[in-house]
N, C-alpha and C positions, 0 to 999 in steps of 0.2 A: 400238858406238853411232855409228860414223862415218857421216855422211850421213843420219841419221834425219830424218824429216819433223817438222813442228810437232806433230802429234798424238802421235808417238812420244816427242818430247822432253817434252811435257806429261805423258804417262803416267809417264815416268821420274822426273820431279820429285815425283810423288806416291808412287812406289814406294821411292825412296831416302830415307834419313834426312837431316836437315839437317846443315850443317857445324858448327853450334853445339850440337846436341843430338839425342836420339833421337825425332824427330818428322818429319813429311813435309817434304821439301826445299822444297815450294811455300810453306811458311809464312814463309820468310825473304825479307825485302824489303831496303831500303837500309840500310847500316850493319849494326847488330845488331837493327833493328826487326822486329816481326812483323806479318804480314797474315793473313787467313783461309787455312786449308789449301786451300780451294776456289779460290784465286786462280790465274790463268793467268800463266805466265812466257813471255817471248820469248827466243829464243836458239838457236844452232846448236851441237850438242854432238858431241864425238868423244873417243876414248881414245888416249893416247900414253904408253907406258912406265910404266904404273901411275898416270898422272894423268888425271883427267877435265878436259877443256878445253871452255869455253863462250864464245861471243861473241855480241854483239848490237850492231846499229848502227841508229840512228834520226836522220835528218837532215831538218829542216823548213825550207823557204823560205816566208816569210810576208810579206804586206803589211798593215801595221797602220795604222788610221785612228782617231783620237780627236777628237771634236767640240769646238768652242768655243775661247775665247781661251787656255785652259791645255792645249789638246790639241796635235795634230800628226800627221804621217804619216811612215812609215818602212818601207823594205824591209829585211828582216833574215834571218839564218840562225841557227838554234838546233838543239839536239839533243844526242846523246850517242853515244860509242863505248865499249863496255864489254867487258872481258875477265875471265875467271875461270879459275883453275887450282886443282884440288883433289886432294889425295892422302889416301886412307883407309888407315890402318894396321891391322894384324891385330888389335890389342888394342881396336879401336873408336875410337881417337883420329883426329882429322881436322885436317889443315893446309889452309888455304885462302888464296889470294892473289887480290886483286881490283884492277883498275885501271879508271878511268872518266875519259874526256876529253870536253871540250865545245868546239864551235866558237863558242860565245857571244862570246868576245873579239873576233871578227872584225866584230861589229856596232858596235864603237867603245865607248869608255869610258862614254858617256852612255846606253847601252842603247837602249830603245825607249819611245815614249810609252805611258803606262798611267795613266789617271785614278785618283787616290786612293792610288797606291802611294808608298812612301817607305822610307827606312832605310839608305841608303849614300851614298857620294860618288863623283863621277867624276874629280875633280881634287885631292882631299885638302884642299880649302878650302870648297867650297860643297856643300850637301846636294842629293841628287837627290830631287825632289818631282814627282809625277805622271809618273814614269818608272820602269821596271823596269831595275835594274842587270843587266849581263851576269854570268853565272857565270864562275868562273876556268877556264882551260884544264884544269888538273888538279882534278877534282872528287873523286876518291878514289884513293889509293894505299895499300892496307891489307893486313894479314895477320891471320889469326885461327888459334887452336889450341884444340881442345876435347878434353877427357878424359872418356870415358864412365865414369860411376860405377855404373850399372846399366842395365836396359832402360828405365828411366823418368827417369834423372837424368844430368846432366853438369855439369862446370865448364868455363868457357871464358875466354880472354883475347883481346882485339882491340886492334890498334894501327893508327893511320893518320896519314899526313902527305901530304895531308890525309885526314881521316876524318870519321865522323859519331858524336857522343857519344850517350849514352843519354837522349835527350830527344825528346818529341813523337811523333807518328805517322810513318810512312815519309814521306820527302820527296815533295813534290807530283808531281814528274815520274815517280815510281814507284808512285803510288797508282792502282790499276786504275779507280777511280771517276772520275778526271779526267786520266789521263796522255795521252788523245787530244787534249786541248785544248792549243794552243801558247801560251796566255796564262797568265802567272804569277798566283797569287792575291794580293789585297791584304792577306790575313792572313798572308803568308809570314813576316814578322818577329815574329809572335806564336807561330806554330805550329812552324815547321821550318827557320828560316834557319840554324840551327847545323849543317845537313847538310854544310857545308864548313867544317871547323875545322882549322887548320894546326897539328896536334898533338893526338892523342887516345890515351888509354889506358883501356880498359874491361875490367872483370872481371865475370863473371856466373855465376849458378847457375840451372839449369833442373831443375825437378821436375815431371814430367807436363806439364800444360797451363799451368804458371806459370813465369815467368822474372823473376828479380830481378837487377838490374845497376846498376853505378855507374861513372862516368867521371870522370877528371881530364882537362882539355883546355884548350887555348889559347882563351880567351873572346873575343879580339879578332876582329871581323868582318874578312874579307879586305879588303885595301886596294884602291886604284884600279889597281894594276899587276896585270893579269889573267893574264899569261903566266908568272909566277914561282912558286916555292914559298917560302912565308914560314915563319919559325920564331919561336917565342916560348915563354915559360914556360907550363907546365901549371898555370894559376892559377885555374881555374874548376872547378866540380863539378856533376855531374848524377846523378840517381837516377831509375830507371824500374821500374815493376812492370807486367808484361804478362800477360794471361790470355786464352786461347783456349778458351772453354767448349764450343764446338761447331766442326766444320769450317768453318762459314759465318761465324763471328764472331770478331773480334779486338778486345780491349779493352786500353787502356793508360792509366796515370796517371803523370805525371812532374813533377819539380821540378829547377830549375837555378839556380845563382848564378853570374853572369858578371862577371868582373873587367874593368872598362873595355872593354866590347864595342865602343863606337863611337869611331872614329878622331877625329871632330870634338868629342867630349866625353871627353877623356882622363882626367878624374878621377871619372867617374860609373860606379858599378857598377849592376847590374841583377839582379833576381830574376824568374824566370819559372815559371809553372805551366801544365800542359797535361793535357787528358784527351780521349780520342777513342774512337770505336767504328766499326769497319769491318765491313760485312755484304756478303758476296759469295756468290753461288750460281749454278750452271750452270742454263741453261734449255733443255737439250737438247745435242746433239752439238757445235754450233758457236755456241751462243747463251749469254749470261750477263748477269747484272745485278750491279752493285756500287755501294754507297752508303757514304759516310763522313760522320760527324758529328764535328766537332772544336771544341774550346774552348781558348782560351789567355788568359793574364793575365800582364802584365809590370809590374814596379814598380821605380821608381827615384826618388831624391830625394823620397820621401814621396808620390809620385803613382802611381796604378794605372790601367791601361788594359786593357780587355777586348776580345777579338775572338772571333767564332764563324763557322763555315762549315758548310754542308751541300752535298755534291756527289754527283752520281749519273751513272752511265753504263749503257747497255744495248748489248750487242753482238748484232747481228742478222745474223750471217754477214759479208757484205761491207760492210754498213753499221754504223757505230757512232754513237749519239746520246749527247750529254753535256750536262750543265748544272751550274751552281754558283750558290749564293746565299750572300753573306757580309756581315759588318758589322764595323766596327772603331771604337774610340774613339782618335782620332789627334790628337796635338798638334804634328805636323810639317807640316801643310798650310799654315800661315801662320807664317813666321819673322819675328820682330820684332827688329831690331837684332842679327841673328845668333843669337837665342835662340828656343827653342820658344815658340809662341804658345798661344792657348787650345785646349782639346781639343774636337773635334767628333765627333758620332756620324754616321758615313757608312755607306753600304751599296751593294752592287752585285749585279746578277743577270746571268748570261750563259748562252747556250745555243748549241749548234752541232751539226754532223754532219760525218762524214768517210766517204767511199766508197773502199774499197781495191780495187785491181786487181792480180791476180797476174801478174807479168812473167816469173818463172822460179821454180824451186824455191828457197824461202827468201827470195825477193825480191818485195816488193810496193810499189806506188805508190799513195799516198792523195791524194785531192783533197777539200778541206773548207773550211768557213767557220763563223764564229761571229758573234753579235751580242751587245752588252752595253748595259745601262742603269745609270747611276750615280745615286745619290740623295744629295743634299747638303742641309744645313739652310739656312734662309733667309739666315743670315749669310754663306754662301759662294756663293749663287746668282749674285750679280753677277759675281764673278771667274770662275766656271765657265760663265756664260751659261745658267743654269738647271740642270736635271738632264741632264748631257751623255751622249751615246751614244758607243759605240765599236764597232768591227768589225775582223775579220781574215779574210783569204782566204789559204789555204795549200796547199802541196803537200808531201807527206811520202814519203820513201824509207826503207824498213825492210828490214834483213837479219836474219831470225830464223827 
């Protein structure tokens, strides 16, 4: 398989079984999450001494502009570098090792301006509001081992430091419906912020098109030190049921109880629920369409807040068009005396496009842009200057 082109690698992913069970390899997404079997993967693959090796690089340089008194501007670099090593045993068992690194910490601890985003801290004292935090340098260092029970069933274990527990849909930067957008969703801390957990142990059972799994993990959000590897007790629990009824559709429902997830609220636990549907289908040889519907709810100290998102993208050969609409109930937009303020219903829509140019085999350069409009209630319009707009221009380098 050494030197195979993208179409060859894509065909291989649909011919090989997954690392966690007897289903198409293309079904596997971030952590142990599932996506539709019809999904496309990026990566360069080769064989070495009984191991299949795959690698993927995506680096994005962007200029971000957010309107109004709570906005700002920033040039930033984001992306990921991923590597995977897989060994298949004669009895059908599979060992897989994965690593994913991010350049996000280079943008600084305060991340980049993003209206209506919240959820972490840059200095361990003050919350980040209207800014997206950078992800840690180490996004995943994990290992999994699966045992085939039959042609339709398997048992697996997965561990990561960091890793992704069994909660929510695949992380947003891995969802085909929106991975071409360099902008993080404001629903991140409802749907998939647990994708970097510093300590995860997951066990699961696959039977045909159904997967049931449970995780124990360190529920604390990563702190403001983005270059280190943190440790902590596996004090939180997640359970997820996934079902792929057709090659084009992936469904999941999950629940998690997080012990003291927020650094600035050390005594507060949180319960989360999530449900999502991902629909992906090819539209010809090099064209495709992918859409995700996702819902999340989090509850702490007797208060519940809901978020929802719909995102969609269509690949038209060299061009990719993408868009997202999302809403949240957020009590972190106005802090009063260091405490959460009232909850507000806010929403956002964004749309953009990227044009890829082939520079060499496995190497492409993309040039793109997006525009966004944020919707805030009357009580927030004065501080935001109305319904503020946002935009990003970006260039993207991919090796896959």
